[in-house]
C-alpha angles and dihedrals in degrees: 000000000000122000128186120229131183094272108025148339122287126194140180128210131157093345095314117125103198141182123220096203102186091104089056092069093135090064127077117246089253093054091044091054090046088052091053089052092048089054090052094245123151105197139043126206110202120208110224105183147319107075089358118082088209092234097173104043136045102219095197090052093048091050096046105033122059089191090059090053090048091050092052092046089049092051090052094045092050088060097040090247130137131208103244097186146328112230141187128187138176 
């Protein structure tokens, strides 16, 4: 189930409480992840294209640079968050 909140979209599935952060494009990835933690969420589903402008990830960088992937994973790990999915839609 997906619910809208003032600053993003929150969903629940199989015990995951996740943030869909595309609508938080004005925030940095760090602040977005902090926001997810403040809400008590445990997963993040990044939009990577289609209707999402992919505001929090550079897809080319993540594909081509293992260090960029490690940085993002580290940012998630520091906040006890997991990447639930990376999605694109048209």
